[in-house]
C-alpha positions in Angstrom: 68.8 67.6 69.4 72.3 68.6 70.2 73.0 69.9 73.7 73.7 73.6 73.9 76.8 74.5 75.9 76.6 77.2 78.7 78.7 79.6 76.6 76.4 79.1 73.5 73.4 79.6 75.7 74.8 82.9 77.1 75.8 84.2 73.7 72.3 83.5 72.3 70.8 85.3 75.3 73.1 88.2 74.8 72.3 88.5 71.1 68.6 88.1 71.5 68.6 90.8 74.2 70.8 93.1 72.2 68.5 92.9 69.2 65.9 94.8 71.2 68.3 97.1 73.0 68.4 99.9 70.5 71.5 101.8 69.3 74.7 101.9 71.3 74.9 104.6 73.9 77.7 107.1 74.2 80.6 105.9 76.4 81.0 107.4 79.9 83.8 109.9 80.2 85.5 108.2 83.1 86.5 104.7 82.0 88.1 102.2 84.5 91.8 101.7 84.2 93.1 98.4 82.9 93.7 95.8 85.6 97.1 94.2 86.0 97.5 90.7 84.7 98.3 89.3 88.2 95.3 88.4 90.3 97.1 89.8 93.3 97.5 93.1 91.5 93.8 93.0 90.5 92.9 92.6 94.2 94.9 95.6 95.0 93.1 97.6 92.3 89.8 96.6 93.8 86.7 98.7 93.4 88.7 101.7 92.3 89.5 99.9 89.1 85.9 99.0 88.5 84.6 102.5 88.9 81.3 104.1 90.1 77.7 103.5 89.1 76.5 103.6 85.5 73.2 105.3 84.9 70.5 102.7 84.0 69.6 104.5 80.7 73.3 104.3 79.6 73.0 100.5 79.7 71.8 98.3 76.9 70.0 95.0 77.5 73.0 93.0 76.3 75.2 94.7 78.9 72.6 94.1 81.7 72.5 90.4 80.8 76.3 90.1 80.9 76.6 91.9 84.2 73.8 89.8 85.8 75.5 86.6 84.5 78.9 87.7 86.0 77.2 88.6 89.3 76.0 85.0 89.5 79.4 83.7 88.5 81.3 85.8 91.0 78.9 84.7 93.8 79.8 81.1 93.0 83.5 82.0 92.9 83.3 83.3 96.5 81.5 80.2 97.6 84.2 78.0 96.1 87.2 79.9 97.7 85.5 80.4 101.1 84.6 76.7 101.3 88.2 75.6 100.8 90.3 78.5 102.2 90.7 77.1 105.7 91.8 73.7 104.5 94.3 74.7 101.8 97.8 73.5 102.7 99.9 75.1 99.9 100.9 78.7 100.7 101.0 79.8 97.1 97.5 78.4 96.5 96.2 80.0 99.7 97.6 83.4 98.6 96.0 83.1 95.1 92.6 82.1 96.6 92.8 85.1 98.9 93.5 87.4 95.9 90.7 85.9 93.9 88.3 86.4 96.8 89.3 90.1 97.3 89.2 90.9 93.6 85.8 89.3 93.0 84.2 90.7 96.1 85.1 94.2 94.9 83.9 93.5 91.4 80.7 91.9 92.7 79.8 95.0 94.7 80.4 97.3 91.8 78.5 95.2 89.3 75.5 95.0 91.6 75.6 98.8 91.8 75.7 99.1 88.0 72.7 96.8 87.4 69.4 98.8 87.0 66.7 98.1 89.5 63.9 100.1 87.8 63.2 101.3 84.3 63.9 99.7 80.9 66.1 96.7 81.0 65.6 96.0 84.7 63.7 92.9 83.9 66.7 91.5 82.2 68.8 91.7 85.4 68.3 88.0 86.3 71.1 85.6 87.0 72.0 83.1 84.3 73.6 80.3 86.3 74.5 78.1 83.3 78.2 77.2 83.7 78.6 78.2 87.3 75.6 76.7 89.1 76.9 73.1 89.3 76.6 72.1 92.9 78.7 69.0 92.2 81.8 71.2 92.3 81.0 72.4 95.7 80.2 68.9 96.9 83.6 67.8 95.7 85.3 70.4 97.8 83.1 69.6 100.9 83.8 65.9 100.7 87.5 66.0 99.6 89.9 64.5 102.2 92.3 67.0 103.6 95.1 65.6 101.6 93.2 66.2 98.3 91.7 69.7 99.0 94.5 71.6 97.2 94.2 69.4 94.1 90.4 69.6 94.0 90.4 73.4 94.6 92.8 73.8 91.7 90.6 71.7 89.4 87.3 73.3 90.4 88.6 76.9 90.3 90.5 76.4 87.0 87.3 75.2 85.3 85.2 78.0 86.9 87.6 80.8 86.0 88.1 79.5 82.5 84.4 79.8 82.1 84.4 83.4 83.3 87.2 84.3 80.9 85.2 82.7 78.0 82.0 84.6 79.0 83.9 87.9 79.3 85.7 87.4 76.0 82.3 86.8 74.3 80.9 90.1 75.7 83.8 92.1 74.4 82.7 91.2 70.9 78.9 91.9 71.4 78.7 94.4 74.2 77.3 98.0 73.6 78.4 100.0 76.7 82.1 100.7 76.5 82.6 100.8 80.2 81.0 97.3 80.6 83.1 96.1 77.7 86.2 97.4 79.4 85.3 95.5 82.5 84.8 92.4 80.4 88.3 92.8 78.9 89.8 93.1 82.4 87.8 90.0 83.6 89.1 88.0 80.7 92.7 89.1 81.4 92.6 88.4 85.1 90.8 85.1 84.9 93.1 83.9 82.2 96.1 84.8 84.4 94.5 83.0 87.3 94.0 79.9 85.3 97.7 80.0 84.3 98.7 80.4 88.0 96.5 77.6 89.1 98.1 75.3 86.5 101.5 76.3 87.8 100.9 75.7 91.5 102.4 72.4 92.6 
């Protein structure tokens, strides 16, 4: 039997959850503003760009699964950058890692606040760690010699952020709640920009 990719697994979970989610809800009146393409600009936007809490009954199951998955992904992002930040030698890479950390810490706090804790859909709020739960990446950073830390961080973070962009791009096409879909669009844009910057660092 062919092996399912993490992205295929998530899309299947999103579609299965969405099939039981009922009709789309009306969009909240106050939508987040689009984030700048630069990760540093995204960090400056912070939680103000993500916005305030969404009522649980305004969320579909498909949106809950996406948010829960992104919470797990951002938790792993913070582990990655915090593990390597004190050993990074390149100034540009250190600045980028700091911007990623600030941006995702703000997004993480907001997404946790959006996830329902009671009522319909709350049981769907479990972390799906496929694609961002590989401890081998953290082990590579822990054991990398000082001379190799920058290279290993770029490789690990590039793969990780590309995965986030793919997940977010998928949700834009299947999500129900417009505010969550807008967050997914901004995540896709910022992570894609981060990947390009990581590729461009020496």
